[in-house]
All heavy atoms as a GROMACS GRO file, in nm:
protein
  621
    1LEU      N    1   9.132   9.877   8.954
    1LEU     CA    2   9.008   9.832   9.016
    1LEU      C    3   8.910   9.948   9.021
    1LEU      O    4   8.947  10.058   9.061
    1LEU     CB    5   9.035   9.783   9.158
    1LEU     CG    6   9.115   9.656   9.175
    1LEU    CD1    7   9.144   9.630   9.322
    1LEU    CD2    8   9.044   9.539   9.116
    2PRO      N    9   8.785   9.923   8.988
    2PRO     CA   10   8.685  10.030   8.992
    2PRO      C   11   8.638  10.058   9.134
    2PRO      O   12   8.643   9.971   9.221
    2PRO     CB   13   8.570   9.973   8.908
    2PRO     CG   14   8.582   9.826   8.924
    2PRO     CD   15   8.730   9.798   8.935
    3LYS      N   16   8.593  10.180   9.158
    3LYS     CA   17   8.541  10.216   9.289
    3LYS      C   18   8.413  10.140   9.322
    3LYS      O   19   8.377  10.128   9.439
    3LYS     CB   20   8.517  10.367   9.296
    3LYS     CG   21   8.645  10.446   9.292
    3LYS     CD   22   8.621  10.593   9.306
    3LYS     CE   23   8.755  10.666   9.307
    3LYS     NZ   24   8.739  10.805   9.342
    4THR      N   25   8.349  10.085   9.222
    4THR     CA   26   8.227  10.008   9.244
    4THR      C   27   8.256   9.875   9.313
    4THR      O   28   8.163   9.800   9.343
    4THR     CB   29   8.153   9.982   9.112
    4THR    OG1   30   8.243   9.922   9.019
    4THR    CG2   31   8.098  10.112   9.054
    5ILE      N   32   8.380   9.848   9.341
    5ILE     CA   33   8.417   9.726   9.413
    5ILE      C   34   8.344   9.719   9.548
    5ILE      O   35   8.316   9.612   9.600
    5ILE     CB   36   8.570   9.717   9.433
    5ILE    CG1   37   8.608   9.576   9.476
    5ILE    CG2   38   8.620   9.821   9.530
    5ILE    CD1   39   8.757   9.551   9.476
    6LYS      N   40   8.306   9.835   9.600
    6LYS     CA   41   8.236   9.841   9.728
    6LYS      C   42   8.102   9.768   9.725
    6LYS      O   43   8.047   9.735   9.829
    6LYS     CB   44   8.217   9.986   9.772
    6LYS     CG   45   8.122  10.064   9.684
    6LYS     CD   46   8.110  10.207   9.728
    6LYS     CE   47   8.019  10.283   9.634
    6LYS     NZ   48   8.013  10.424   9.670
    7ASN      N   49   8.050   9.742   9.607
    7ASN     CA   50   7.920   9.675   9.594
    7ASN      C   51   7.930   9.524   9.614
    7ASN      O   52   7.827   9.457   9.621
    7ASN     CB   53   7.859   9.704   9.457
    7ASN     CG   54   7.831   9.852   9.439
    7ASN    OD1   55   7.802   9.923   9.534
    7ASN    ND2   56   7.839   9.899   9.317
    8LEU      N   57   8.049   9.470   9.625
    8LEU     CA   58   8.067   9.325   9.642
    8LEU      C   59   8.065   9.289   9.790
    8LEU      O   60   8.159   9.234   9.845
    8LEU     CB   61   8.199   9.282   9.577
    8LEU     CG   62   8.212   9.313   9.428
    8LEU    CD1   63   8.351   9.280   9.378
    8LEU    CD2   64   8.107   9.238   9.348
    9LYS      N   65   7.958   9.320   9.857
    9LYS     CA   66   7.946   9.306  10.002
    9LYS      C   67   7.966   9.163  10.052
    9LYS      O   68   8.008   9.143  10.164
    9LYS     CB   69   7.809   9.356  10.049
    9LYS     CG   70   7.781   9.500  10.015
    9LYS     CD   71   7.847   9.592  10.112
    9LYS     CE   72   7.805   9.736  10.083
    9LYS     NZ   73   7.890   9.831  10.145
   10ARG      N   74   7.934   9.063   9.971
   10ARG     CA   75   7.943   8.923  10.014
   10ARG      C   76   8.073   8.855   9.974
   10ARG      O   77   8.093   8.738  10.005
   10ARG     CB   78   7.825   8.844   9.959
   10ARG     CG   79   7.693   8.890  10.018
   10ARG     CD   80   7.582   8.803   9.971
   10ARG     NE   81   7.455   8.850  10.023
   10ARG     CZ   82   7.340   8.798   9.992
   10ARG    NH1   83   7.334   8.696   9.908
   10ARG    NH2   84   7.229   8.846  10.044
   11LEU      N   85   8.160   8.927   9.908
   11LEU     CA   86   8.288   8.871   9.864
   11LEU      C   87   8.372   8.832   9.985
   11LEU      O   88   8.393   8.913  10.076
   11LEU     CB   89   8.364   8.974   9.780
   11LEU     CG   90   8.492   8.925   9.714
   11LEU    CD1   91   8.460   8.822   9.605
   11LEU    CD2   92   8.569   9.041   9.656
   12GLU      N   93   8.417   8.708   9.989
   12GLU     CA   94   8.494   8.658  10.103
   12GLU      C   95   8.643   8.643  10.073
   12GLU      O   96   8.724   8.643  10.166
   12GLU     CB   97   8.438   8.524  10.150
   12GLU     CG   98   8.300   8.536  10.210
   12GLU     CD   99   8.249   8.404  10.266
   12GLU    OE1  100   8.322   8.303  10.262
   12GLU    OE2  101   8.134   8.403  10.315
   13SER      N  102   8.679   8.629   9.946
   13SER     CA  103   8.818   8.606   9.910
   13SER      C  104   8.850   8.680   9.781
   13SER      O  105   8.771   8.678   9.686
   13SER     CB  106   8.843   8.456   9.893
   13SER     OG  107   8.977   8.433   9.858
   14MET      N  108   8.968   8.744   9.778
   14MET     CA  109   9.010   8.816   9.659
   14MET      C  110   9.159   8.790   9.636
   14MET      O  111   9.239   8.797   9.730
   14MET     CB  112   8.987   8.966   9.674
   14MET     CG  113   9.031   9.046   9.554
   14MET     SD  114   9.015   9.225   9.576
   14MET     CE  115   8.839   9.241   9.585
   15LYS      N  116   9.193   8.760   9.512
   15LYS     CA  117   9.333   8.742   9.474
   15LYS      C  118   9.362   8.831   9.355
   15LYS      O  119   9.297   8.821   9.252
   15LYS     CB  120   9.363   8.596   9.439
   15LYS     CG  121   9.507   8.573   9.399
   15LYS     CD  122   9.532   8.427   9.367
   15LYS     CE  123   9.674   8.403   9.320
   15LYS     NZ  124   9.694   8.262   9.282
   16LEU      N  125   9.460   8.917   9.370
   16LEU     CA  126   9.506   9.004   9.264
   16LEU      C  127   9.648   8.962   9.232
   16LEU      O  128   9.737   8.976   9.315
   16LEU     CB  129   9.502   9.150   9.308
   16LEU     CG  130   9.367   9.201   9.361
   16LEU    CD1  131   9.381   9.339   9.422
   16LEU    CD2  132   9.264   9.201   9.250
   17SER      N  133   9.670   8.907   9.114
   17SER     CA  134   9.801   8.852   9.081
   17SER      C  135   9.843   8.889   8.940
   17SER      O  136   9.762   8.884   8.847
   17SER     CB  137   9.796   8.699   9.094
   17SER     OG  138   9.919   8.642   9.061
   18GLY      N  139   9.970   8.927   8.926
   18GLY     CA  140  10.025   8.956   8.794
   18GLY      C  141   9.975   9.084   8.732
   18GLY      O  142   9.984   9.101   8.611
   19LEU      N  143   9.928   9.176   8.813
   19LEU     CA  144   9.875   9.302   8.763
   19LEU      C  145   9.982   9.410   8.776
   19LEU      O  146   9.977   9.495   8.865
   19LEU     CB  147   9.748   9.342   8.840
   19LEU     CG  148   9.635   9.239   8.834
   19LEU    CD1  149   9.524   9.276   8.929
   19LEU    CD2  150   9.583   9.225   8.692
   20LEU      N  151  10.080   9.407   8.689
   20LEU     CA  152  10.193   9.499   8.700
   20LEU      C  153  10.152   9.644   8.683
   20LEU      O  154  10.219   9.734   8.731
   20LEU     CB  155  10.301   9.460   8.600
   20LEU     CG  156  10.362   9.321   8.622
   20LEU    CD1  157  10.463   9.289   8.512
   20LEU    CD2  158  10.425   9.311   8.758
   21GLY      N  159  10.040   9.668   8.616
   21GLY     CA  160   9.991   9.804   8.599
   21GLY      C  161   9.910   9.855   8.717
   21GLY      O  162   9.876   9.973   8.722
   22LEU      N  163   9.885   9.769   8.814
   22LEU     CA  164   9.807   9.809   8.932
   22LEU      C  165   9.895   9.892   9.024
   22LEU      O  166   9.990   9.842   9.083
   22LEU     CB  167   9.756   9.686   9.006
   22LEU     CG  168   9.670   9.711   9.130
   22LEU    CD1  169   9.538   9.776   9.092
   22LEU    CD2  170   9.646   9.581   9.204
   23LYS      N  171   9.865  10.020   9.035
   23LYS     CA  172   9.945  10.111   9.118
   23LYS      C  173   9.879  10.139   9.252
   23LYS      O  174   9.945  10.176   9.348
   23LYS     CB  175   9.969  10.243   9.045
   23LYS     CG  176  10.032  10.227   8.909
   23LYS     CD  177  10.174  10.176   8.916
   23LYS     CE  178  10.235  10.173   8.778
   23LYS     NZ  179  10.324  10.066   8.755
   24SER      N  180   9.745  10.126   9.257
   24SER     CA  181   9.674  10.155   9.381
   24SER      C  182   9.544  10.075   9.387
   24SER      O  183   9.496  10.025   9.286
   24SER     CB  184   9.644  10.304   9.392
   24SER     OG  185   9.554  10.344   9.290
   25ILE      N  186   9.494  10.065   9.507
   25ILE     CA  187   9.366   9.999   9.532
   25ILE      C  188   9.273  10.107   9.588
   25ILE      O  189   9.314  10.180   9.679
   25ILE     CB  190   9.382   9.884   9.632
   25ILE    CG1  191   9.469   9.774   9.571
   25ILE    CG2  192   9.246   9.827   9.673
   25ILE    CD1  193   9.500   9.660   9.666
   26PRO      N  194   9.152  10.118   9.536
   26PRO     CA  195   9.064  10.224   9.584
   26PRO      C  196   9.027  10.206   9.732
   26PRO      O  197   9.017  10.094   9.782
   26PRO     CB  198   8.940  10.213   9.494
   26PRO     CG  199   8.946  10.077   9.435
   26PRO     CD  200   9.089  10.036   9.433
   27GLU      N  201   9.008  10.318   9.800
   27GLU     CA  202   8.968  10.317   9.942
   27GLU      C  203   8.838  10.238   9.963
   27GLU      O  204   8.814  10.185  10.070
   27GLU     CB  205   8.951  10.459   9.994
   27GLU     CG  206   9.080  10.534  10.012
   27GLU     CD  207   9.165  10.484  10.128
   27GLU    OE1  208   9.110  10.424  10.222
   27GLU    OE2  209   9.287  10.504  10.124
   28GLU      N  210   8.758  10.228   9.859
   28GLU     CA  211   8.629  10.158   9.869
   28GLU      C  212   8.644  10.011   9.904
   28GLU      O  213   8.548   9.947   9.945
   28GLU     CB  214   8.550  10.175   9.738
   28GLU     CG  215   8.493  10.312   9.716
   28GLU     CD  216   8.594  10.416   9.670
   28GLU    OE1  217   8.710  10.382   9.642
   28GLU    OE2  218   8.556  10.534   9.663
   29ILE      N  219   8.763   9.957   9.894
   29ILE     CA  220   8.784   9.816   9.931
   29ILE      C  221   8.751   9.796  10.080
   29ILE      O  222   8.715   9.688  10.122
   29ILE     CB  223   8.927   9.768   9.899
   29ILE    CG1  224   8.930   9.615   9.898
   29ILE    CG2  225   9.028   9.826   9.996
   29ILE    CD1  226   9.056   9.554   9.841
   30GLY      N  227   8.760   9.901  10.157
   30GLY     CA  228   8.728   9.894  10.300
   30GLY      C  229   8.580   9.869  10.327
   30GLY      O  230   8.542   9.842  10.441
   31CYS      N  231   8.497   9.874  10.225
   31CYS     CA  232   8.353   9.848  10.239
   31CYS      C  233   8.319   9.699  10.222
   31CYS      O  234   8.203   9.661  10.237
   31CYS     CB  235   8.275   9.928  10.135
   31CYS     SG  236   8.289  10.105  10.155
   32LEU      N  237   8.418   9.616  10.192
   32LEU     CA  238   8.392   9.474  10.169
   32LEU      C  239   8.384   9.403  10.305
   32LEU      O  240   8.477   9.338  10.350
   32LEU     CB  241   8.502   9.413  10.082
   32LEU     CG  242   8.519   9.476   9.944
   32LEU    CD1  243   8.629   9.407   9.867
   32LEU    CD2  244   8.388   9.473   9.867
   33GLU      N  245   8.270   9.417  10.368
   33GLU     CA  246   8.252   9.373  10.506
   33GLU      C  247   8.264   9.223  10.528
   33GLU      O  248   8.286   9.179  10.640
   33GLU     CB  249   8.118   9.423  10.559
   33GLU     CG  250   8.001   9.382  10.472
   33GLU     CD  251   7.876   9.464  10.497
   33GLU    OE1  252   7.888   9.585  10.517
   33GLU    OE2  253   7.767   9.403  10.495
   34SER      N  254   8.255   9.142  10.423
   34SER     CA  255   8.266   8.996  10.436
   34SER      C  256   8.403   8.942  10.399
   34SER      O  257   8.428   8.823  10.412
   34SER     CB  258   8.159   8.927  10.349
   34SER     OG  259   8.030   8.962  10.393
   35LEU      N  260   8.493   9.029  10.353
   35LEU     CA  261   8.622   8.983  10.303
   35LEU      C  262   8.705   8.920  10.415
   35LEU      O  263   8.730   8.982  10.518
   35LEU     CB  264   8.700   9.100  10.240
   35LEU     CG  265   8.817   9.061  10.153
   35LEU    CD1  266   8.770   8.982  10.030
   35LEU    CD2  267   8.896   9.183  10.109
   36LYS      N  268   8.746   8.796  10.393
   36LYS     CA  269   8.827   8.721  10.490
   36LYS      C  270   8.970   8.702  10.443
   36LYS      O  271   9.060   8.692  10.525
   36LYS     CB  272   8.764   8.584  10.516
   36LYS     CG  273   8.629   8.590  10.583
   36LYS     CD  274   8.572   8.451  10.602
   36LYS     CE  275   8.434   8.456  10.662
   36LYS     NZ  276   8.375   8.322  10.673
   37GLU      N  277   8.990   8.694  10.312
   37GLU     CA  278   9.122   8.670  10.256
   37GLU      C  279   9.150   8.768  10.143
   37GLU      O  280   9.069   8.783  10.053
   37GLU     CB  281   9.134   8.528  10.200
   37GLU     CG  282   9.115   8.420  10.303
   37GLU     CD  283   9.127   8.280  10.243
   37GLU    OE1  284   9.147   8.268  10.120
   37GLU    OE2  285   9.116   8.185  10.320
   38LEU      N  286   9.266   8.831  10.152
   38LEU     CA  287   9.311   8.921  10.045
   38LEU      C  288   9.454   8.885  10.010
   38LEU      O  289   9.544   8.894  10.094
   38LEU     CB  290   9.301   9.067  10.091
   38LEU     CG  291   9.351   9.173   9.992
   38LEU    CD1  292   9.278   9.163   9.858
   38LEU    CD2  293   9.337   9.312  10.051
   39ARG      N  294   9.473   8.841   9.887
   39ARG     CA  295   9.606   8.806   9.838
   39ARG      C  296   9.642   8.901   9.724
   39ARG      O  297   9.566   8.916   9.629
   39ARG     CB  298   9.606   8.662   9.786
   39ARG     CG  299   9.592   8.558   9.893
   39ARG     CD  300   9.589   8.417   9.832
   39ARG     NE  301   9.609   8.317   9.933
   39ARG     CZ  302   9.511   8.264  10.006
   39ARG    NH1  303   9.387   8.303   9.989
   39ARG    NH2  304   9.539   8.171  10.096
   40ILE      N  305   9.758   8.962   9.737
   40ILE     CA  306   9.808   9.051   9.632
   40ILE      C  307   9.948   9.006   9.598
   40ILE      O  308  10.039   9.016   9.682
   40ILE     CB  309   9.807   9.199   9.679
   40ILE    CG1  310   9.668   9.239   9.731
   40ILE    CG2  311   9.849   9.290   9.563
   40ILE    CD1  312   9.664   9.375   9.796
   41TRP      N  313   9.965   8.953   9.479
   41TRP     CA  314  10.094   8.898   9.436
   41TRP      C  315  10.139   8.965   9.307
   41TRP      O  316  10.061   8.984   9.215
   41TRP     CB  317  10.083   8.748   9.409
   41TRP     CG  318  10.040   8.663   9.524
   41TRP    CD1  319  10.027   8.699   9.655
   41TRP    CD2  320  10.004   8.526   9.519
   41TRP    NE1  321   9.986   8.593   9.731
   41TRP    CE2  322   9.970   8.484   9.650
   41TRP    CE3  323   9.996   8.433   9.418
   41TRP    CZ2  324   9.930   8.355   9.681
   41TRP    CZ3  325   9.956   8.305   9.448
   41TRP    CH2  326   9.924   8.266   9.579
   42THR      N  327  10.265   8.998   9.302
   42THR     CA  328  10.332   9.047   9.182
   42THR      C  329  10.251   9.156   9.111
   42THR      O  330  10.188   9.133   9.008
   42THR     CB  331  10.362   8.932   9.084
   42THR    OG1  332  10.418   8.823   9.156
   42THR    CG2  333  10.459   8.975   8.977
   43SER      N  334  10.251   9.272   9.170
   43SER     CA  335  10.184   9.387   9.108
   43SER      C  336  10.272   9.509   9.124
   43SER      O  337  10.374   9.506   9.192
   43SER     CB  338  10.046   9.411   9.170
   43SER     OG  339  10.059   9.477   9.294
   44GLY      N  340  10.232   9.618   9.062
   44GLY     CA  341  10.305   9.744   9.071
   44GLY      C  342  10.257   9.831   9.185
   44GLY      O  343  10.285   9.951   9.188
   45LEU      N  344  10.186   9.773   9.278
   45LEU     CA  345  10.127   9.845   9.390
   45LEU      C  346  10.233   9.920   9.470
   45LEU      O  347  10.335   9.863   9.507
   45LEU     CB  348  10.055   9.745   9.480
   45LEU     CG  349   9.948   9.796   9.574
   45LEU    CD1  350   9.836   9.862   9.497
   45LEU    CD2  351   9.895   9.682   9.657
   46LYS      N  352  10.206  10.048   9.497
   46LYS     CA  353  10.301  10.131   9.571
   46LYS      C  354  10.260  10.151   9.717
   46LYS      O  355  10.344  10.177   9.802
   46LYS     CB  356  10.316  10.266   9.503
   46LYS     CG  357  10.380  10.258   9.366
   46LYS     CD  358  10.394  10.393   9.303
   46LYS     CE  359  10.460  10.382   9.167
   46LYS     NZ  360  10.478  10.513   9.104
   47SER      N  361  10.130  10.142   9.743
   47SER     CA  362  10.080  10.161   9.880
   47SER      C  363   9.948  10.087   9.897
   47SER      O  364   9.886  10.046   9.799
   47SER     CB  365  10.062  10.310   9.910
   47SER     OG  366   9.961  10.364   9.826
   48LEU      N  367   9.909  10.070  10.021
   48LEU     CA  368   9.781  10.008  10.053
   48LEU      C  369   9.687  10.115  10.109
   48LEU      O  370   9.732  10.204  10.180
   48LEU     CB  371   9.800   9.897  10.158
   48LEU     CG  372   9.883   9.777  10.113
   48LEU    CD1  373   9.905   9.683  10.231
   48LEU    CD2  374   9.815   9.704   9.999
   49PRO      N  375   9.559  10.104  10.078
   49PRO     CA  376   9.465  10.205  10.128
   49PRO      C  377   9.446  10.193  10.280
   49PRO      O  378   9.446  10.083  10.335
   49PRO     CB  379   9.335  10.174  10.054
   49PRO     CG  380   9.346  10.030  10.016
   49PRO     CD  381   9.492  10.003   9.995
   50ALA      N  382   9.432  10.305  10.346
   50ALA     CA  383   9.409  10.307  10.491
   50ALA      C  384   9.280  10.235  10.527
   50ALA      O  385   9.267  10.183  10.638
   50ALA     CB  386   9.406  10.451  10.540
   51SER      N  387   9.187  10.227  10.434
   51SER     CA  388   9.058  10.164  10.462
   51SER      C  389   9.069  10.014  10.487
   51SER      O  390   8.972   9.952  10.532
   51SER     CB  391   8.960  10.190  10.347
   51SER     OG  392   9.004  10.128  10.228
   52LEU      N  393   9.186   9.953  10.464
   52LEU     CA  394   9.202   9.811  10.496
   52LEU      C  395   9.176   9.786  10.644
   52LEU      O  396   9.137   9.677  10.684
   52LEU     CB  397   9.342   9.762  10.458
   52LEU     CG  398   9.369   9.737  10.311
   52LEU    CD1  399   9.510   9.682  10.292
   52LEU    CD2  400   9.268   9.643  10.249
   53LYS      N  401   9.196   9.888  10.726
   53LYS     CA  402   9.170   9.876  10.870
   53LYS      C  403   9.022   9.849  10.898
   53LYS      O  404   8.988   9.799  11.004
   53LYS     CB  405   9.212  10.003  10.943
   53LYS     CG  406   9.360  10.026  10.942
   53LYS     CD  407   9.395  10.156  11.012
   53LYS     CE  408   9.542  10.184  11.004
   53LYS     NZ  409   9.577  10.313  11.068
   54ASN      N  410   8.936   9.880  10.803
   54ASN     CA  411   8.792   9.860  10.820
   54ASN      C  412   8.749   9.716  10.795
   54ASN      O  413   8.635   9.680  10.821
   54ASN     CB  414   8.713   9.952  10.727
   54ASN     CG  415   8.740  10.098  10.755
   54ASN    OD1  416   8.780  10.135  10.865
   54ASN    ND2  417   8.721  10.181  10.655
   55LEU      N  418   8.838   9.634  10.743
   55LEU     CA  419   8.804   9.495  10.710
   55LEU      C  420   8.815   9.410  10.836
   55LEU      O  421   8.912   9.339  10.857
   55LEU     CB  422   8.897   9.444  10.599
   55LEU     CG  423   8.892   9.522  10.468
   55LEU    CD1  424   8.995   9.469  10.370
   55LEU    CD2  425   8.752   9.517  10.408
   56THR      N  426   8.714   9.417  10.918
   56THR     CA  427   8.718   9.353  11.050
   56THR      C  428   8.715   9.201  11.044
   56THR      O  429   8.753   9.135  11.140
   56THR     CB  430   8.603   9.404  11.138
   56THR    OG1  431   8.479   9.377  11.072
   56THR    CG2  432   8.616   9.553  11.164
   57ARG      N  433   8.670   9.145  10.933
   57ARG     CA  434   8.667   8.998  10.919
   57ARG      C  435   8.789   8.943  10.848
   57ARG      O  436   8.802   8.822  10.833
   57ARG     CB  437   8.540   8.956  10.845
   57ARG     CG  438   8.416   8.986  10.926
   57ARG     CD  439   8.295   8.925  10.866
   57ARG     NE  440   8.179   8.958  10.949
   57ARG     CZ  441   8.056   8.948  10.910
   57ARG    NH1  442   8.029   8.905  10.788
   57ARG    NH2  443   7.958   8.979  10.991
   58LEU      N  444   8.879   9.031  10.807
   58LEU     CA  445   8.998   8.987  10.734
   58LEU      C  446   9.085   8.901  10.825
   58LEU      O  447   9.125   8.943  10.933
   58LEU     CB  448   9.078   9.108  10.686
   58LEU     CG  449   9.189   9.078  10.586
   58LEU    CD1  450   9.132   9.028  10.454
   58LEU    CD2  451   9.273   9.202  10.562
   59GLN      N  452   9.111   8.779  10.780
   59GLN     CA  453   9.193   8.684  10.855
   59GLN      C  454   9.329   8.665  10.791
   59GLN      O  455   9.425   8.628  10.858
   59GLN     CB  456   9.122   8.549  10.864
   59GLN     CG  457   8.990   8.555  10.936
   59GLN     CD  458   8.911   8.426  10.924
   59GLN    OE1  459   8.954   8.329  10.862
   59GLN    NE2  460   8.793   8.425  10.982
   60LEU      N  461   9.338   8.689  10.660
   60LEU     CA  462   9.462   8.666  10.588
   60LEU      C  463   9.489   8.782  10.494
   60LEU      O  464   9.406   8.816  10.409
   60LEU     CB  465   9.454   8.536  10.507
   60LEU     CG  466   9.572   8.508  10.414
   60LEU    CD1  467   9.696   8.473  10.495
   60LEU    CD2  468   9.538   8.397  10.317
   61LEU      N  469   9.604   8.844  10.510
   61LEU     CA  470   9.653   8.944  10.416
   61LEU      C  471   9.786   8.892  10.366
   61LEU      O  472   9.885   8.887  10.439
   61LEU     CB  473   9.670   9.080  10.484
   61LEU     CG  474   9.728   9.191  10.395
   61LEU    CD1  475   9.640   9.216  10.274
   61LEU    CD2  476   9.746   9.317  10.476
   62ASP      N  477   9.788   8.846  10.241
   62ASP     CA  478   9.905   8.781  10.183
   62ASP      C  479   9.964   8.873  10.076
   62ASP      O  480   9.903   8.894   9.972
   62ASP     CB  481   9.862   8.646  10.122
   62ASP     CG  482   9.978   8.565  10.067
   62ASP    OD1  483  10.094   8.606  10.083
   62ASP    OD2  484   9.950   8.460  10.007
   63LEU      N  485  10.080   8.930  10.105
   63LEU     CA  486  10.147   9.020  10.013
   63LEU      C  487  10.276   8.953   9.966
   63LEU      O  488  10.360   8.918  10.048
   63LEU     CB  489  10.180   9.152  10.084
   63LEU     CG  490  10.062   9.224  10.150
   63LEU    CD1  491  10.111   9.344  10.227
   63LEU    CD2  492   9.957   9.262  10.048
   64TYR      N  493  10.290   8.937   9.836
   64TYR     CA  494  10.406   8.865   9.782
   64TYR      C  495  10.461   8.935   9.658
   64TYR      O  496  10.384   8.972   9.568
   64TYR     CB  497  10.366   8.721   9.748
   64TYR     CG  498  10.474   8.642   9.679
   64TYR    CD1  499  10.585   8.598   9.749
   64TYR    CD2  500  10.466   8.615   9.544
   64TYR    CE1  501  10.687   8.527   9.686
   64TYR    CE2  502  10.566   8.544   9.480
   64TYR     CZ  503  10.676   8.500   9.551
   64TYR     OH  504  10.775   8.431   9.488
   65ASN      N  505  10.590   8.952   9.656
   65ASN     CA  506  10.661   9.006   9.540
   65ASN      C  507  10.607   9.142   9.497
   65ASN      O  508  10.578   9.166   9.381
   65ASN     CB  509  10.657   8.907   9.423
   65ASN     CG  510  10.762   8.938   9.318
   65ASN    OD1  511  10.861   9.004   9.345
   65ASN    ND2  512  10.740   8.891   9.197
   66LEU      N  513  10.594   9.230   9.594
   66LEU     CA  514  10.548   9.367   9.568
   66LEU      C  515  10.667   9.460   9.587
   66LEU      O  516  10.682   9.525   9.690
   66LEU     CB  517  10.433   9.403   9.663
   66LEU     CG  518  10.313   9.309   9.659
   66LEU    CD1  519  10.211   9.347   9.762
   66LEU    CD2  520  10.251   9.306   9.520
   67GLN      N  521  10.750   9.467   9.488
   67GLN     CA  522  10.878   9.537   9.499
   67GLN      C  523  10.866   9.687   9.518
   67GLN      O  524  10.954   9.750   9.573
   67GLN     CB  525  10.964   9.504   9.377
   67GLN     CG  526  10.997   9.356   9.370
   67GLN     CD  527  11.073   9.318   9.245
   67GLN    OE1  528  11.100   9.401   9.159
   67GLN    NE2  529  11.108   9.192   9.233
   68LYS      N  530  10.755   9.746   9.473
   68LYS     CA  531  10.738   9.890   9.484
   68LYS      C  532  10.658   9.931   9.609
   68LYS      O  533  10.647  10.049   9.638
   68LYS     CB  534  10.669   9.944   9.360
   68LYS     CG  535  10.753   9.926   9.235
   68LYS     CD  536  10.685   9.983   9.114
   68LYS     CE  537  10.773   9.963   8.992
   68LYS     NZ  538  10.714  10.022   8.873
   69LEU      N  539  10.605   9.834   9.679
   69LEU     CA  540  10.520   9.862   9.796
   69LEU      C  541  10.604   9.915   9.911
   69LEU      O  542  10.706   9.857   9.947
   69LEU     CB  543  10.446   9.737   9.839
   69LEU     CG  544  10.348   9.754   9.954
   69LEU    CD1  545  10.234   9.849   9.916
   69LEU    CD2  546  10.293   9.619   9.996
   70GLN      N  547  10.560  10.027   9.968
   70GLN     CA  548  10.625  10.085  10.084
   70GLN      C  549  10.526  10.084  10.199
   70GLN      O  550  10.420  10.144  10.191
   70GLN     CB  551  10.671  10.227  10.054
   70GLN     CG  552  10.777  10.232   9.948
   70GLN     CD  553  10.824  10.375   9.922
   70GLN    OE1  554  10.784  10.467   9.990
   70GLN    NE2  555  10.908  10.392   9.823
   71LEU      N  556  10.562  10.014  10.306
   71LEU     CA  557  10.477  10.008  10.424
   71LEU      C  558  10.548  10.073  10.541
   71LEU      O  559  10.670  10.067  10.551
   71LEU     CB  560  10.446   9.862  10.462
   71LEU     CG  561  10.362   9.784  10.362
   71LEU    CD1  562  10.349   9.639  10.408
   71LEU    CD2  563  10.225   9.845  10.348
   72HIS      N  564  10.470  10.133  10.629
   72HIS     CA  565  10.522  10.191  10.751
   72HIS      C  566  10.470  10.110  10.868
   72HIS      O  567  10.360  10.054  10.862
   72HIS     CB  568  10.479  10.337  10.760
   72HIS     CG  569  10.532  10.420  10.649
   72HIS    ND1  570  10.459  10.448  10.538
   72HIS    CD2  571  10.654  10.476  10.629
   72HIS    CE1  572  10.531  10.519  10.455
   72HIS    NE2  573  10.650  10.538  10.507
   73PRO      N  574  10.544  10.101  10.977
   73PRO     CA  575  10.502  10.018  11.091
   73PRO      C  576  10.362  10.046  11.142
   73PRO      O  577  10.293   9.957  11.188
   73PRO     CB  578  10.607  10.051  11.198
   73PRO     CG  579  10.725  10.098  11.122
   73PRO     CD  580  10.672  10.166  10.999
   74ASN      N  581  10.316  10.168  11.133
   74ASN     CA  582  10.183  10.204  11.186
   74ASN      C  583  10.070  10.186  11.086
   74ASN      O  584   9.955  10.217  11.117
   74ASN     CB  585  10.183  10.347  11.238
   74ASN     CG  586  10.273  10.364  11.357
   74ASN    OD1  587  10.290  10.270  11.435
   74ASN    ND2  588  10.331  10.479  11.373
   75ASP      N  589  10.098  10.136  10.968
   75ASP     CA  590   9.995  10.122  10.865
   75ASP      C  591   9.880  10.032  10.907
   75ASP      O  592   9.768  10.049  10.860
   75ASP     CB  593  10.055  10.070  10.734
   75ASP     CG  594  10.133  10.176  10.658
   75ASP    OD1  595  10.124  10.295  10.696
   75ASP    OD2  596  10.203  10.141  10.563
   76PHE      N  597   9.906   9.936  10.994
   76PHE     CA  598   9.802   9.840  11.029
   76PHE      C  599   9.768   9.840  11.176
   76PHE      O  600   9.700   9.752  11.225
   76PHE     CB  601   9.841   9.699  10.984
   76PHE     CG  602   9.855   9.691  10.836
   76PHE    CD1  603   9.979   9.694  10.776
   76PHE    CD2  604   9.744   9.684  10.756
   76PHE    CE1  605   9.992   9.691  10.638
   76PHE    CE2  606   9.755   9.680  10.618
   76PHE     CZ  607   9.879   9.684  10.559
   77VAL      N  608   9.814   9.939  11.248
   77VAL     CA  609   9.782   9.950  11.391
   77VAL      C  610   9.657  10.032  11.406
   77VAL      O  611   9.644  10.141  11.348
   77VAL     CB  612   9.900  10.017  11.467
   77VAL    CG1  613   9.866  10.036  11.612
   77VAL    CG2  614  10.026   9.935  11.450
   78THR      N  615   9.561   9.978  11.481
   78THR     CA  616   9.436  10.053  11.500
   78THR      C  617   9.436  10.125  11.631
   78THR      O  618   9.507  10.095  11.722
   78THR     CB  619   9.314   9.960  11.492
   78THR    OG1  620   9.329   9.858  11.591
   78THR    CG2  621   9.301   9.901  11.355
   0.00000   0.00000   0.00000
């Protein structure tokens, strides 16, 4: 994903699926102030950016079949 993703200010829903080469998501995703739904399915993602905490309108975070993803209990505590 390009860092210019931050320019999609009105984006409300995003689905990333089947992207086995996706290893990371840029911190700029935290600038998507209108994002309500984020679905990430079957990718090579190893971690989530800390900037996800900035998505104050996010209502749904759907993570599925992310075998390489490592989360810590405090990753989403503000």
